[in-house]
C-alpha angles and dihedrals in degrees: 000000000000090000091055092049091049090051092050091047090052090048091053091048091053091048092050090050089048091052092050092052090048092051091049091052092048092048090052091049094048093047091043088231099120126079122224089255092053092048091048091051093048094048091047090052089048092053093047092051091049091050091049089052090050091052091048091051092050091050093049 
Protein backbone atom coordinates (compact mmCIF):
# COMPACT_ATOMS: atom_id res chain seq x y z
CA UNK A 1 0.00 0.00 0.00
CA UNK A 2 2.81 2.42 0.89
CA UNK A 3 4.50 1.69 -2.42
CA UNK A 4 1.33 2.60 -4.29
CA UNK A 5 0.94 5.83 -2.34
CA UNK A 6 4.56 6.74 -3.02
CA UNK A 7 4.03 6.08 -6.73
CA UNK A 8 0.91 8.22 -6.82
CA UNK A 9 2.68 11.01 -4.91
CA UNK A 10 5.52 10.95 -7.42
CA UNK A 11 3.00 10.98 -10.27
CA UNK A 12 1.29 14.05 -8.84
CA UNK A 13 4.65 15.77 -8.38
CA UNK A 14 5.52 15.14 -12.03
CA UNK A 15 2.14 16.45 -13.16
CA UNK A 16 2.53 19.62 -11.09
CA UNK A 17 5.98 20.18 -12.61
CA UNK A 18 4.49 19.56 -16.06
CA UNK A 19 1.77 22.12 -15.39
CA UNK A 20 4.33 24.69 -14.23
CA UNK A 21 6.37 24.25 -17.41
CA UNK A 22 3.21 24.56 -19.49
CA UNK A 23 2.23 27.78 -17.72
CA UNK A 24 5.73 29.19 -18.27
CA UNK A 25 5.51 28.40 -21.98
CA UNK A 26 2.08 30.00 -22.24
CA UNK A 27 3.24 33.10 -20.35
CA UNK A 28 6.19 33.45 -22.73
CA UNK A 29 3.93 33.06 -25.73
CA UNK A 30 1.39 35.59 -24.50
CA UNK A 31 4.06 38.14 -23.60
CA UNK A 32 5.94 37.44 -26.82
CA UNK A 33 9.09 36.94 -24.75
CA UNK A 34 9.87 33.37 -25.73
CA UNK A 35 11.52 32.28 -28.93
CA UNK A 36 10.26 29.34 -30.94
CA UNK A 37 13.20 27.30 -29.65
CA UNK A 38 12.36 28.10 -26.03
CA UNK A 39 8.71 27.23 -26.52
CA UNK A 40 9.65 23.98 -28.23
CA UNK A 41 11.97 23.04 -25.37
CA UNK A 42 9.35 23.87 -22.74
CA UNK A 43 6.62 21.92 -24.50
CA UNK A 44 8.97 18.98 -24.97
CA UNK A 45 9.80 19.05 -21.26
CA UNK A 46 6.10 19.24 -20.47
CA UNK A 47 5.39 16.18 -22.60
CA UNK A 48 8.26 14.22 -21.08
CA UNK A 49 7.06 14.99 -17.55
CA UNK A 50 3.51 13.94 -18.43
CA UNK A 51 4.79 10.69 -19.94
CA UNK A 52 6.92 10.03 -16.85
CA UNK A 53 3.83 10.58 -14.70
CA UNK A 54 1.86 8.17 -16.85
CA UNK A 55 4.54 5.51 -16.45
CA UNK A 56 4.63 6.04 -12.68
CA UNK A 57 0.86 5.69 -12.50
CA UNK A 58 0.94 2.46 -14.50
CA UNK A 59 3.65 1.07 -12.23
CA UNK A 60 1.73 1.97 -9.05
